[in-house]
Each structure stands twice: as structure tokens, then as C-alpha cells.
C-alpha positions as CSV (number, residue, x, y, z in Angstrom):
1,X,24.0,-44.3,-26.0
2,X,23.2,-45.8,-22.4
3,X,25.0,-42.7,-21.0
4,X,23.5,-40.3,-23.1
5,X,20.0,-41.6,-22.1
6,X,20.9,-41.1,-18.9
7,X,22.0,-37.7,-19.2
8,X,18.6,-36.9,-20.7
9,X,16.5,-38.9,-18.0
10,X,17.8,-36.9,-15.5
11,X,17.3,-33.6,-17.2
12,X,13.4,-34.7,-18.0
13,X,13.7,-35.7,-13.9
14,X,14.6,-32.0,-13.0
15,X,12.0,-30.8,-15.4
16,X,8.8,-28.4,-14.2
17,X,6.4,-30.1,-16.1
18,X,7.7,-33.3,-13.8
19,X,7.8,-31.6,-10.2
20,X,4.1,-29.8,-11.1
21,X,2.6,-33.3,-10.9
22,X,5.4,-34.1,-8.2
23,X,3.0,-33.9,-5.5
24,X,0.2,-34.9,-7.0
25,X,-2.8,-34.2,-9.4
26,X,-4.4,-30.9,-7.0
27,X,-0.7,-29.9,-6.5
28,X,-0.6,-29.3,-10.0
29,X,-4.1,-27.6,-10.4
30,X,-3.2,-24.8,-7.7
31,X,0.1,-24.4,-9.7
32,X,-1.8,-23.6,-13.0
33,X,-3.8,-21.6,-11.5
34,X,-1.6,-19.6,-10.2
35,X,0.5,-18.9,-13.2
36,X,-2.9,-18.0,-14.9
37,X,-3.2,-15.4,-11.8
38,X,-0.1,-13.5,-12.3
39,X,-0.2,-13.7,-15.9
40,X,-3.8,-12.1,-14.8
41,X,-2.3,-9.7,-12.9
42,X,0.2,-8.5,-15.5
43,X,-2.1,-8.0,-18.0
44,X,-3.8,-5.4,-15.8
45,X,-1.0,-4.1,-14.6
46,X,1.0,-3.9,-18.2
47,X,-2.5,-3.6,-20.7
48,X,-5.1,-1.7,-18.2
49,X,-2.1,0.0,-16.5
50,X,-3.9,-0.4,-13.3
51,X,-0.5,0.6,-10.7
52,X,1.9,-0.9,-13.5
53,X,5.3,-0.3,-11.6
54,X,4.4,-2.1,-8.5
55,X,1.7,-4.5,-9.5
56,X,3.9,-5.8,-12.9
57,X,6.5,-6.9,-10.5
58,X,4.3,-8.1,-8.2
59,X,2.8,-10.5,-10.5
60,X,5.9,-11.6,-12.3
61,X,7.4,-12.3,-8.5
62,X,4.5,-14.7,-8.2
63,X,4.4,-15.7,-11.5
64,X,8.5,-16.9,-10.8
65,X,8.0,-18.5,-6.9
66,X,4.9,-20.6,-8.5
67,X,7.5,-22.1,-11.3
68,X,7.9,-25.9,-9.9
69,X,11.9,-26.4,-9.6
70,X,13.2,-23.0,-9.4
71,X,14.6,-22.8,-6.0
72,X,14.6,-19.4,-5.9
73,X,11.9,-18.8,-2.4
74,X,11.3,-21.5,0.2
75,X,8.1,-20.4,2.4
76,X,9.0,-23.1,5.4
77,X,12.2,-20.5,5.5
78,X,9.8,-17.7,6.7
79,X,6.7,-19.4,8.3
80,X,7.9,-21.8,11.5
81,X,5.1,-21.6,13.2
82,X,3.2,-19.0,15.2
83,X,6.2,-17.4,17.6
84,X,9.1,-19.5,16.1
85,X,11.9,-16.9,15.1
86,X,13.2,-17.0,12.0
87,X,16.3,-18.4,11.2
88,X,18.0,-15.5,9.1
89,X,21.6,-17.8,9.0
90,X,19.3,-20.2,7.1
91,X,18.0,-17.9,5.0
92,X,21.3,-16.4,4.1
93,X,22.6,-20.2,3.2
94,X,20.0,-22.0,1.4
95,X,17.7,-19.4,0.6
96,X,17.5,-18.4,-3.4
97,X,17.2,-15.1,-4.9
98,X,13.4,-14.1,-4.0
99,X,14.6,-15.1,-0.1
100,X,17.7,-12.8,0.0
101,X,15.5,-9.7,-2.0
102,X,12.7,-10.7,0.9
103,X,15.1,-9.9,3.5
104,X,14.1,-6.1,2.9
105,X,10.7,-6.2,3.0
106,X,10.9,-8.7,6.6
107,X,13.2,-5.8,8.0
108,X,11.5,-3.3,6.6
109,X,13.6,-1.4,4.9
110,X,11.8,-1.0,1.4
111,X,8.7,0.4,2.6
112,X,10.9,3.5,4.7
113,X,13.0,4.1,2.1
114,X,9.5,4.2,-0.2
115,X,8.2,6.5,2.3
116,X,11.5,8.7,1.5
117,X,10.9,9.4,-2.0
118,X,6.8,9.8,-1.0
119,X,8.0,12.7,0.9
120,X,10.5,14.4,-1.4
121,X,8.0,14.3,-3.9
122,X,5.3,15.5,-2.0
123,X,3.9,18.8,-1.0
124,X,2.7,19.9,2.5
125,X,1.6,23.3,1.5
126,X,-1.6,22.6,1.3
127,X,-1.7,20.5,4.2
128,X,-0.1,23.3,5.9
129,X,-1.4,26.8,4.1
130,X,-5.5,24.4,5.7
131,X,-4.5,23.0,9.1
132,X,-8.7,22.0,9.1
133,X,-7.7,19.2,6.4
134,X,-5.7,16.8,8.6
135,X,-9.2,16.3,10.2
136,X,-10.1,14.8,7.0
137,X,-7.2,12.9,6.9
138,X,-8.4,11.4,10.0
139,X,-11.4,11.2,9.4
140,X,-10.7,8.7,6.3
141,X,-8.5,6.2,8.3
142,X,-12.2,4.9,9.7
143,X,-11.9,2.2,6.8
144,X,-8.7,0.8,8.5
145,X,-10.6,0.2,12.3
146,X,-13.8,-0.7,10.2
147,X,-12.5,-3.7,8.3
148,X,-9.9,-4.2,11.4
149,X,-13.6,-5.3,13.7
150,X,-15.2,-7.1,10.5
151,X,-11.7,-9.5,10.3
152,X,-12.0,-10.3,14.0
153,X,-15.7,-11.0,13.4
154,X,-14.9,-13.3,10.8
155,X,-12.3,-15.8,12.8
156,X,-9.2,-13.6,12.0
157,X,-6.4,-13.1,14.6
158,X,-5.6,-9.7,16.3
159,X,-2.5,-9.3,13.7
160,X,-4.1,-10.8,10.9
161,X,-7.2,-8.4,11.2
162,X,-4.6,-4.9,12.0
163,X,-3.0,-6.0,8.5
164,X,-6.0,-6.1,6.4
165,X,-7.5,-3.2,8.1
166,X,-3.9,-1.1,7.2
167,X,-5.7,-1.9,3.6
168,X,-8.2,0.6,4.1
169,X,-4.9,3.6,4.8
170,X,-5.4,3.2,0.8
171,X,-1.3,2.8,0.9
172,X,0.4,-0.3,-0.6
173,X,4.0,0.4,1.1
174,X,2.5,1.2,4.8
175,X,0.2,-2.3,3.8
176,X,3.5,-4.2,3.1
177,X,5.6,-2.9,6.4
178,X,2.9,-3.5,8.9
179,X,1.5,-6.6,7.2
180,X,5.3,-8.3,7.1
181,X,5.6,-7.9,10.6
182,X,2.4,-9.1,12.3
183,X,1.1,-11.6,9.1
184,X,3.5,-12.0,6.7
185,X,1.8,-14.9,5.5
186,X,-1.1,-12.6,4.1
187,X,1.1,-10.4,2.7
188,X,0.6,-11.7,-1.0
189,X,-2.9,-11.3,-1.1
190,X,-3.5,-8.1,0.9
191,X,-0.5,-6.7,-1.6
192,X,-2.0,-7.5,-4.4
193,X,-5.8,-6.1,-2.8
194,X,-4.1,-3.1,-2.1
195,X,-2.6,-1.7,-5.0
196,X,-5.8,-2.9,-6.8
197,X,-7.8,-1.2,-5.3
198,X,-5.4,2.1,-5.4
199,X,-5.5,2.2,-8.9
200,X,-9.3,1.3,-8.9
201,X,-10.3,4.4,-7.0
202,X,-11.5,6.5,-10.0
203,X,-14.1,3.8,-10.1
204,X,-14.7,3.1,-6.7
205,X,-14.9,6.7,-5.0
206,X,-16.8,9.1,-7.2
207,X,-20.0,6.8,-6.6
208,X,-20.3,7.3,-2.9
209,X,-20.0,11.4,-3.6
210,X,-22.7,11.1,-5.4
211,X,-24.5,9.3,-3.4
212,X,-23.7,11.2,0.3
213,X,-22.8,14.9,-1.6
214,X,-26.0,16.7,-3.1
215,X,-24.7,18.1,-6.3
216,X,-25.0,21.9,-4.7
217,X,-22.4,20.7,-2.3
218,X,-20.1,19.2,-4.6
219,X,-20.4,22.6,-7.0
220,X,-18.6,24.8,-3.8
221,X,-16.0,26.7,-4.4
222,X,-12.9,27.0,-2.1
223,X,-11.1,29.8,-1.3
224,X,-7.4,29.9,-2.8
225,X,-5.1,28.3,-0.1
226,X,-2.5,31.3,1.7
227,X,0.8,30.9,0.8
228,X,3.7,28.6,3.1
229,X,6.8,30.0,3.8
230,X,10.4,27.7,3.7
231,X,10.4,28.2,7.1
232,X,6.9,26.5,7.3
233,X,7.9,23.9,4.9
234,X,11.5,23.5,6.8
235,X,9.9,23.2,10.7
236,X,7.1,21.1,9.9
237,X,8.5,17.6,9.4
238,X,11.4,18.4,11.8
239,X,8.1,19.2,14.7
240,X,5.8,16.4,13.2
241,X,8.9,13.9,13.6
242,X,9.5,15.2,17.1
243,X,5.7,14.8,18.5
244,X,4.7,12.4,16.7
245,X,7.7,9.5,17.6
246,X,7.6,10.6,20.9
247,X,4.2,9.9,21.5
248,X,4.4,6.1,19.1
249,X,7.5,5.1,18.8
250,X,6.8,2.1,16.6
251,X,6.0,5.1,13.5
252,X,9.4,6.1,13.1
253,X,11.1,4.3,10.8
254,X,7.8,4.8,8.3
255,X,6.7,8.6,8.9
256,X,10.7,9.5,10.1
257,X,11.6,8.6,6.0
258,X,8.7,10.2,4.9
259,X,9.6,13.3,7.0
260,X,13.1,13.3,5.8
261,X,12.5,12.6,2.2
262,X,10.2,15.8,2.9
263,X,12.8,18.1,4.6
264,X,15.8,17.2,2.0
265,X,13.3,18.9,-0.8
266,X,12.6,21.8,0.9
267,X,15.7,22.2,3.1
268,X,17.3,24.1,-0.3
269,X,20.6,22.6,0.6
270,X,20.1,18.7,-0.4
271,X,19.1,18.6,-4.2
272,X,21.2,16.1,-5.2
273,X,19.9,13.6,-1.9
274,X,16.4,14.4,-2.8
275,X,16.9,14.3,-6.8
276,X,18.0,10.7,-5.7
277,X,15.6,9.5,-3.3
278,X,13.1,10.9,-6.3
279,X,14.1,9.0,-9.1
280,X,17.0,6.4,-9.1
281,X,16.2,5.3,-5.7
282,X,13.1,4.9,-5.5
283,X,12.8,2.6,-9.1
284,X,15.9,0.5,-7.3
285,X,13.5,0.0,-4.4
286,X,10.1,-0.5,-6.7
287,X,11.3,-3.4,-8.0
288,X,13.6,-5.3,-5.3
289,X,9.8,-4.5,-3.2
290,X,7.4,-5.9,-6.2
291,X,9.5,-9.1,-6.7
292,X,9.7,-10.0,-3.1
293,X,6.3,-9.0,-2.4
294,X,5.0,-11.2,-5.2
295,X,7.6,-14.0,-4.3
296,X,5.2,-14.6,-0.9
297,X,1.9,-15.6,-2.7
298,X,2.5,-19.2,-3.4
299,X,-0.3,-21.6,-4.0
300,X,-0.8,-22.5,0.0
301,X,-1.1,-19.2,1.0
302,X,-2.9,-17.3,-1.9
303,X,-5.8,-20.0,-2.8
304,X,-7.6,-20.2,-0.1
305,X,-11.6,-18.8,1.2
306,X,-8.9,-16.1,3.5
307,X,-8.1,-14.6,0.4
308,X,-11.2,-14.1,-1.3
309,X,-12.5,-12.6,2.7
310,X,-9.3,-10.2,2.4
311,X,-10.2,-9.1,-0.7
312,X,-13.9,-8.5,0.1
313,X,-12.4,-7.2,3.1
314,X,-10.4,-5.0,1.4
315,X,-12.8,-3.3,-1.1
316,X,-15.0,-2.7,2.1
317,X,-12.2,-0.2,4.1
318,X,-11.6,1.7,1.0
319,X,-15.8,2.1,0.8
320,X,-15.7,2.7,4.7
321,X,-12.6,5.0,4.2
322,X,-14.2,7.2,1.5
323,X,-17.5,7.4,3.5
324,X,-15.7,8.4,6.4
325,X,-14.1,11.5,4.8
326,X,-17.0,12.5,2.7
327,X,-19.5,12.4,5.8
328,X,-17.1,14.1,7.9
329,X,-16.3,16.6,4.7
330,X,-20.6,17.2,5.3
331,X,-20.1,18.5,8.7
332,X,-17.3,20.3,8.1
333,X,-19.5,22.7,5.4
334,X,-22.4,22.4,7.7
335,X,-20.0,24.0,10.6
336,X,-18.6,26.8,8.0
337,X,-21.7,27.5,6.4
338,X,-20.3,26.3,3.0
339,X,-16.9,27.6,2.9
340,X,-15.3,23.4,2.4
341,X,-16.4,21.2,-0.5
342,X,-17.2,17.9,1.2
343,X,-16.1,15.9,-1.3
344,X,-12.1,16.8,-0.9
345,X,-13.1,14.3,2.5
346,X,-12.7,11.4,0.1
347,X,-9.4,12.4,-0.7
348,X,-8.1,11.2,3.1
349,X,-6.9,8.1,1.8
350,X,-3.2,8.2,0.8
351,X,-3.3,7.3,-2.5
352,X,-1.2,10.4,-4.0
353,X,-2.3,12.2,-5.6
354,X,-4.4,9.8,-7.8
355,X,-7.3,10.8,-4.5
356,X,-7.0,14.3,-5.4
357,X,-7.1,14.1,-8.7
358,X,-10.3,12.3,-8.3
359,X,-11.6,15.3,-6.1
360,X,-11.2,17.6,-9.1
361,X,-12.1,16.0,-11.4
362,X,-15.8,15.2,-9.9
363,X,-16.0,18.8,-8.8
364,X,-15.2,20.0,-12.8
365,X,-18.3,17.5,-13.4
366,X,-20.4,19.2,-11.1
367,X,-19.2,22.8,-11.7
368,X,-16.3,23.6,-14.3
369,X,-15.3,26.6,-13.1
370,X,-14.4,24.8,-9.4
371,X,-10.4,24.3,-9.0
372,X,-10.2,21.4,-5.2
373,X,-7.2,19.7,-6.5
374,X,-4.4,21.7,-4.3
375,X,-7.9,21.6,-1.7
376,X,-8.2,17.9,-2.1
377,X,-4.2,17.9,-1.6
378,X,-4.8,18.7,2.3
379,X,-6.5,15.9,3.0
380,X,-4.5,13.2,1.0
381,X,-1.5,14.2,2.4
382,X,-2.4,14.1,6.1
383,X,-4.0,10.8,4.9
384,X,-0.5,9.7,4.2
385,X,0.3,10.5,7.6
386,X,-2.8,9.5,9.1
387,X,-2.0,5.7,7.7
388,X,1.7,5.6,8.8
389,X,0.1,6.8,12.3
390,X,-2.5,3.9,12.2
391,X,0.2,1.7,11.2
392,X,2.3,2.9,13.9
393,X,-0.5,2.2,16.6
394,X,-1.8,-1.3,15.9
395,X,1.9,-2.2,15.5
396,X,2.1,-0.8,19.1
397,X,-1.1,-2.6,19.6
398,X,-0.4,-6.2,17.9
399,X,3.3,-6.5,17.5
């Protein structure tokens, strides 16, 4: 009986309930709060369908990492202090399940591979048919730099401010890629903010469209885009890769994978590879990315005033990005004597194709015969390229 009692005593000592209170009631309360936040995010992803493919994984990774005693993620292996090198040997020998998966985030593998799938699924034709739309995609990056300056003013370091600012690009993989390089301790809150606000684009953007653009201009019908030849679609990703990576080598991983995926989709001889990166590979990497990013959202890193500041700054970044695109759209509308509908400028954020669909929906509300989707895809696609270039620039400056 004494032997059996020791067994049960040892088992009880190893339970999460006991470990939860091992560091005192405050630590236990933080754990309970993090579990509650995880469940809230799961509800948002499943019931409300807010970016469910990634948000559900992020939320469940957050849940796993905050369960006491699980040992599947060790923050101390990754955040050894400013300027300290990560001991990857220790990660491989001492790390848990989520530590091993997080290697793909830290080394930049997952975001780059996801960009490969995004490139294969995205049609660059509308942007090539109307090159002026690239101006709108560039204008929407204003949100990135506005949020960066505000973050610096609030006391964040340069690398941290750059990681917060990139939320304004409305591109989750880009935000994860840059943050994992510059400010990995902020990865959890930045990823949650980025994907939450991306899901809320249909709620965030229409009020600014109505505020900054008159109904008369929102009703403008645009001319049909010219057809784009297959030769143009093949040459474009090659030339963009050469030019952009020569100017800004730090963007090669993201932009190169984006363009390679698009080349596979359009060259006509790599259909199987295009199908793989769009479906099977994309799904696998999405699973790994979501769970491992969620693992970084430990109570020590997530429950702080800085997290609230990041969430607010992320929202402001989205708003500034939307307004930047709309205001430049207004200017282009004036210069072209009413040939451009300004609301397609809101699609300059790189949430493809959601932002373009929001512009289409708003345009049809103001003019039922209006069809802006393909016109909005131009700035939308250029926003993807623009956010990747912005991330490469910020990495070159603050890395």
C-alpha cells in the first residue's frame, strides 16, 4: 500500500494543476488568463470564421504552450538575451515538440514557402494590365511606416517598431517572417494582431471609403482591362526577382518564393508543382506555422502593456494603410479625369483577395452595375509585393 501511495503521490506532483501553482498564485492566474485567451481565439476562428486556417492553429499552439508541465516549448532556448546567439544544438537535444517546429519560423522557412503558394494562386495579370495600380499598392505601405514611427515614439526599439509597423502591410506571413528575425519575443502578439485585423478588413475599410471618397466617385465605372499575354506573365516574375533582389538582397527569400510560385503557375510546364504548392504543401506549412507561432505566446511575453500597445498600433497601421491607398486613389482619379475609382486604393493592402472583394462590394452598393474586382486586384497584388519589399527594407535597416 505504501508503494501504491508513492506512485499516486508522484503522479499528483506531476499534474498540471500542481505545476500551475508552483510559482505562486500570480503565475497561476496568468496561466488561467492565457488559457482563456486561447479559447477566445479558437471561438473567433471556428464560430466567427476569422482567418480560421491560421487562427485556429495559432490559438491551439498558444493553449498547448501555456499548459503547465507540458514541456513542449521552452522560451528560454530562444530568448537568451540581446545579442546572444541561439544554441541550435540545445534546441535539438533539449527542445520539445513545438521547439522543433519553431525552427521553421526562426529560419524563415514557413513564411517563404507560404509565399510560394500565394504566388501560385495569385494572378498578376490585372497589375500588369494597369501598371498605374502599383502606385496604389505602394501608397498603402504608408501604414507600415506610420505605425513604425508611432511605435518608436512610444518607446519601442527600432527592430521592435519595424516588426509592429509591418502589421500595416496586412500580410501575416510577412509579419511573422520579419518579426522572427528582428523581435521574436513579440511574435505571438504581432501574429494574433495581424491575422485578427486581416479578418476584420470587411469591417475596417468601408467606413474609411465612405469618409474619404464621395458617393459620386465611389460610383465611377472603370474601363475593361486589356488581356495580358502568357509571355508577359512568364517574363514578369523573372524580371521582378532580378531587379528587386539586386536593389534589396534581403528581400530575396520572400519575394523570390512569391515569384517562383507565380512562374510555376504561368509557365505551362510545371502544373504538378504549381498544384502541390497551392494545395498540399501550403496546407502542411500552414499547420506547422500556426502551431509554432502560437507557441511563442507564453504568459510572460503576451500578458503585458506592450501587447495592448501592439494591438492598438496594429489597428492604426491598418487604418493608415487604407487611408493612404484611398487618398492616392483620389489624386489619381483627379489626374485621370475620373477614369480611376478611388476606392480600389483601399485594396493596396496585401490581404489577397479579401481587400479587393471589399472594394468590389462597396462599389456595387454605390452603383449596382459596377464591377471593380479585377481593377482592385491590381493594387491588391502590388500590395503583396510592396509589403515584401518593405519587410526586406526594414530588415536591411534594423537587422
